[in-house]
C-alpha positions as CSV (number, residue, x, y, z in Angstrom):
1,M,92.1,108.3,105.4
2,R,95.2,106.1,105.0
3,K,92.8,103.0,105.6
4,I,91.2,104.7,102.4
5,K,94.4,105.2,100.9
6,I,95.6,101.8,100.9
7,Y,92.3,100.4,99.4
8,W,92.6,103.4,96.8
9,K,96.9,101.8,96.3
10,A,95.4,98.0,95.8
11,V,92.9,98.7,93.0
12,R,96.0,100.4,90.8
13,A,93.9,102.7,89.2
14,Y,96.3,104.0,86.9
15,A,95.2,101.8,84.7
16,F,91.5,102.5,84.9
17,T,92.1,104.8,81.7
18,I,91.9,101.1,80.0
19,T,88.5,100.8,80.5
20,I,87.1,104.2,80.6
21,I,89.4,104.7,76.4
22,Q,87.3,100.9,75.7
23,I,83.7,101.6,77.5
24,T,84.1,105.5,75.4
25,L,85.1,103.8,72.5
26,G,81.9,101.6,72.2
27,S,79.8,104.0,74.0
28,I,80.2,106.5,70.2
29,I,80.1,103.4,68.1
30,A,76.6,103.2,68.4
31,K,76.3,107.1,68.2
32,W,78.8,107.1,64.6
33,E,77.0,103.6,63.6
34,N,73.2,104.5,64.3
35,P,73.0,108.8,64.2
36,D,69.5,108.7,64.7
37,L,70.2,107.0,68.0
38,K,69.0,108.7,71.3
39,F,72.3,108.2,73.7
40,N,71.5,107.4,77.0
41,Y,74.0,109.3,79.2
42,F,72.1,107.7,82.5
43,Y,73.3,104.1,80.9
44,F,76.6,105.2,79.3
45,V,77.7,106.5,83.3
46,L,76.7,103.5,84.5
47,A,78.2,100.9,82.1
48,L,81.8,103.5,82.7
49,I,81.2,102.9,86.3
50,G,80.8,98.8,86.2
51,A,83.3,98.4,83.9
52,V,85.8,100.7,86.0
53,V,85.0,98.7,89.8
54,A,85.1,95.2,87.9
55,H,88.4,96.1,86.7
56,A,89.5,97.4,90.5
57,A,87.8,93.7,91.5
58,S,90.2,91.6,89.2
59,N,93.2,93.8,89.9
60,V,92.7,93.2,93.9
61,I,91.9,89.4,93.0
62,S,94.4,89.2,91.0
63,D,97.0,90.7,93.8
64,Y,95.7,88.0,96.1
65,Y,96.5,85.1,94.0
66,D,99.9,86.9,92.9
67,F,101.2,86.3,96.8
68,K,99.8,83.3,97.6
69,K,101.6,81.4,94.7
70,K,104.3,83.9,95.2
71,V,104.5,85.4,91.9
72,D,104.1,88.8,94.3
73,R,107.0,89.0,96.7
74,K,109.7,91.2,98.2
75,G,112.2,92.8,95.6
76,T,109.3,92.3,92.7
77,F,107.1,94.7,91.0
78,G,103.9,94.9,88.8
79,S,101.0,94.6,92.5
80,S,99.9,97.0,94.4
81,G,102.2,95.8,97.1
82,V,99.6,96.0,99.3
83,L,100.1,92.6,100.9
84,V,103.5,92.1,100.3
85,E,104.0,96.0,102.5
86,K,101.5,94.3,105.2
87,L,99.1,97.2,104.6
88,M,96.4,94.7,104.4
89,S,95.8,90.4,105.1
90,P,95.2,88.1,102.2
91,K,91.7,87.7,104.1
92,E,90.8,91.5,104.1
93,L,92.3,91.5,100.2
94,F,90.3,88.9,99.0
95,N,86.9,90.0,100.7
96,Y,87.4,93.7,99.4
97,A,87.8,91.6,95.8
98,V,84.3,90.1,96.6
99,V,82.6,93.5,97.3
100,L,84.2,94.8,94.3
101,F,82.6,91.9,92.0
102,F,79.4,92.3,94.2
103,I,79.2,96.4,93.1
104,A,80.2,95.1,89.3
105,F,77.2,92.7,88.8
106,L,74.4,94.5,91.1
107,I,75.4,96.7,88.1
108,G,75.2,94.3,85.0
109,L,71.7,92.8,86.9
110,Y,70.6,96.2,86.4
111,F,71.2,96.1,82.4
112,V,70.0,92.6,82.6
113,I,66.4,93.7,83.9
114,V,65.8,97.0,82.6
115,L,67.3,96.1,78.3
116,P,66.1,93.6,76.1
117,N,67.4,91.7,74.0
118,K,69.6,90.4,76.7
119,F,70.7,87.3,75.8
120,V,74.0,88.8,73.8
121,L,74.4,90.9,77.4
122,I,74.6,88.2,79.5
123,I,76.9,86.1,77.6
124,L,78.9,89.5,77.5
125,I,78.3,89.5,81.2
126,I,79.7,85.7,81.6
127,V,82.7,85.6,80.0
128,G,83.4,89.2,81.1
129,A,83.0,87.4,84.9
130,F,84.9,84.1,84.0
131,L,87.8,86.1,82.3
132,G,88.0,88.5,84.9
133,I,88.0,86.4,87.6
134,F,89.7,83.3,86.4
135,Y,92.6,85.1,84.9
136,T,94.5,84.3,88.5
137,A,91.5,82.8,90.8
138,S,91.7,78.9,91.5
139,P,91.6,76.1,90.3
140,I,91.8,77.5,86.5
141,G,94.7,80.6,86.6
142,L,94.7,81.9,83.2
143,K,97.5,83.9,83.8
144,Y,99.6,81.0,85.4
145,Y,99.7,79.2,81.8
146,A,100.7,81.9,79.4
147,L,96.6,82.9,78.8
148,G,96.4,85.8,80.4
149,D,97.5,87.6,76.6
150,I,94.3,86.5,74.9
151,S,91.8,86.7,78.6
152,V,93.0,90.8,78.5
153,F,92.7,90.8,74.7
154,L,89.6,89.8,74.4
155,A,88.1,91.3,77.9
156,Y,89.5,94.5,77.2
157,G,89.2,94.6,73.5
158,P,85.5,92.6,71.8
159,V,83.5,92.4,74.7
160,M,84.2,95.1,76.7
161,T,83.8,97.3,73.9
162,L,80.8,95.4,72.2
163,G,79.0,95.8,75.7
164,A,79.3,99.4,75.8
165,Y,77.7,99.7,72.5
166,F,75.0,97.3,73.5
167,V,74.2,99.3,76.3
168,Q,72.9,102.1,74.2
169,T,71.2,100.1,71.1
170,V,70.2,97.0,72.6
171,S,71.4,95.1,69.4
172,F,74.6,93.0,68.5
173,S,76.9,94.5,65.9
174,W,80.8,93.1,64.6
175,T,81.2,96.6,64.4
176,P,82.5,97.6,68.0
177,I,84.1,94.4,68.2
178,L,86.7,94.9,64.9
179,F,86.7,98.6,65.4
180,S,88.3,97.5,69.0
181,L,90.7,95.3,67.4
182,P,94.0,98.4,67.4
183,L,93.3,99.1,70.7
184,A,92.8,95.4,72.3
185,F,96.4,95.0,70.9
186,L,97.8,98.2,72.8
187,V,95.7,96.7,76.0
188,D,97.7,93.2,75.5
189,A,100.8,95.6,75.6
190,V,100.4,96.0,78.7
191,L,100.0,92.5,80.3
192,H,102.8,91.9,77.9
193,G,105.7,94.5,78.8
194,N,104.4,93.8,82.4
195,N,105.7,89.9,82.0
196,L,108.8,90.6,80.2
197,R,109.7,93.3,82.8
198,D,109.0,90.5,85.3
199,I,110.4,87.4,83.4
200,E,113.2,86.3,85.4
201,N,111.2,87.2,89.4
202,D,108.3,84.7,87.5
203,S,110.6,82.2,86.2
204,V,111.4,81.0,89.6
205,V,108.0,80.2,90.5
206,N,106.0,77.3,88.5
207,I,104.4,79.6,86.4
208,K,104.0,79.8,82.7
209,T,103.6,83.6,80.4
210,V,104.2,83.9,77.2
211,P,107.7,85.7,77.6
212,I,109.0,82.9,80.0
213,I,108.1,80.7,76.9
214,L,109.5,82.4,74.3
215,G,112.9,84.0,76.5
216,E,113.7,87.5,76.2
217,K,115.0,88.3,72.9
218,K,111.9,86.6,71.4
219,A,109.6,88.1,73.6
220,K,111.1,91.9,73.2
221,K,109.9,91.2,68.9
222,V,106.1,90.3,70.4
223,Y,106.2,93.6,72.2
224,Y,107.1,95.2,68.5
225,V,104.4,93.2,67.1
226,L,102.0,94.0,69.5
227,I,102.4,98.0,68.7
228,F,102.9,98.3,65.0
229,S,99.6,95.6,65.3
230,A,97.3,98.6,66.5
231,Y,98.5,100.8,63.8
232,I,98.8,98.0,60.6
233,S,94.9,97.1,62.0
234,Q,93.9,100.6,62.7
235,I,94.5,101.0,58.6
236,L,93.2,98.1,57.3
237,L,89.9,98.5,58.8
238,I,89.8,102.6,57.5
239,I,90.2,100.5,54.0
240,F,88.6,97.5,54.8
241,A,85.9,98.3,57.0
242,D,84.3,102.0,57.1
243,M,86.3,102.6,60.4
244,P,86.2,106.9,59.7
245,Y,89.3,108.0,57.6
246,Y,89.6,110.8,60.7
247,T,91.1,107.8,62.9
248,I,94.2,108.2,61.7
249,L,94.6,111.0,64.0
250,T,96.4,108.0,66.0
251,L,99.8,109.1,63.9
252,F,99.9,111.6,66.3
253,S,100.7,108.7,69.0
254,F,103.8,107.4,66.7
255,P,107.0,109.6,68.7
256,F,105.7,108.4,71.8
257,A,105.3,104.4,70.2
258,I,109.2,104.4,69.3
259,K,110.4,105.8,72.6
260,L,108.5,102.4,74.1
261,L,110.5,100.3,71.6
262,R,113.4,101.9,72.7
263,M,113.0,101.4,75.7
264,V,112.0,97.7,75.3
265,K,115.1,97.3,72.6
266,N,117.9,98.7,75.3
267,K,115.9,97.1,78.5
268,E,119.0,95.4,79.3
269,K,120.9,99.3,80.2
270,I,117.9,100.7,81.5
271,D,118.0,101.0,85.6
272,K,115.5,98.5,86.8
273,K,113.3,101.0,88.6
274,V,112.9,102.8,85.1
275,F,111.7,99.7,83.4
276,A,110.0,98.5,86.5
277,L,107.0,101.3,85.0
278,I,106.8,99.9,81.3
279,D,103.3,98.8,82.2
280,M,102.3,102.3,83.3
281,Y,104.2,103.8,80.4
282,T,102.2,101.2,77.7
283,S,98.9,101.9,79.6
284,Q,99.5,105.8,78.9
285,F,100.4,105.1,75.8
286,H,96.8,103.1,75.0
287,L,95.1,106.1,76.4
288,I,97.0,108.6,74.1
289,F,96.1,106.4,71.0
290,G,92.5,105.6,72.2
291,V,91.8,109.2,72.4
292,L,92.8,109.9,69.3
293,I,91.1,107.2,67.9
294,I,87.7,108.2,69.6
295,A,88.4,111.8,68.7
296,G,88.5,110.5,65.2
297,F,85.2,108.8,65.6
298,F,83.6,111.8,67.2
299,V,85.0,114.5,63.7
300,S,83.4,111.7,61.2
301,Y,79.9,111.5,63.3
302,I,80.5,115.8,63.4
303,F,81.1,116.5,59.8
304,R,79.5,113.1,57.4
């Protein structure tokens, strides 16, 4: 039982809500845009499992390489802590990541085999795998060269949402790509908040993140921009891209956004152990925003 708890700790499951929201969004957009579509619940559940397992694998391999580069060490925040606390060996964690990636690969392979028009799906799987593995893995390590933001924006935004849409419709559409943008900004905000928190710890090792390059003052402004961009992009999509106006339900999440913005603004005045949870709080905000935008699509489908 203790071993199971350690393996669960290693995947950082609190962030899985990001994947669940994106897959659900892509799936409901498929039904909203194609009212006569026979929704395949088995494909939805399988895609959800595959995406969550891939997310878990990416988290685990990130912990492995962050530990190797000493980004994760005693006194730092952000990782699962299983290596820093010596709950697992680096080899054991690496093998765990390989198993998780292999399970995700098998699910992706299943869809490639059973679905027609598979070219788009193959491209999405390749891009998703590249971003998930080489986010930290050598010899690329996108995170360490300030490319982590664009990586998570794409992987957990357009790529994942279009993938969920495709397994239902077996067709390409710009709609899920465009409609994923508000939430993609918030996924990036999760990472940016993480990097803003770790700016001092990351600065002493040989890596670059956006906050390190910009400095703390400007990095705070980027966080503000990412949060507001979710609302602004959604309003623009409602006006110019026919996003359902019911999705404006997301405005009910604004009080939570204000709390996050104040938290970042007053970073220096907040206890470090409290601010250490900024990524988790931002992930929770993504969940609230995501549930509201999905509810908007559902209401629009019901009353269209």
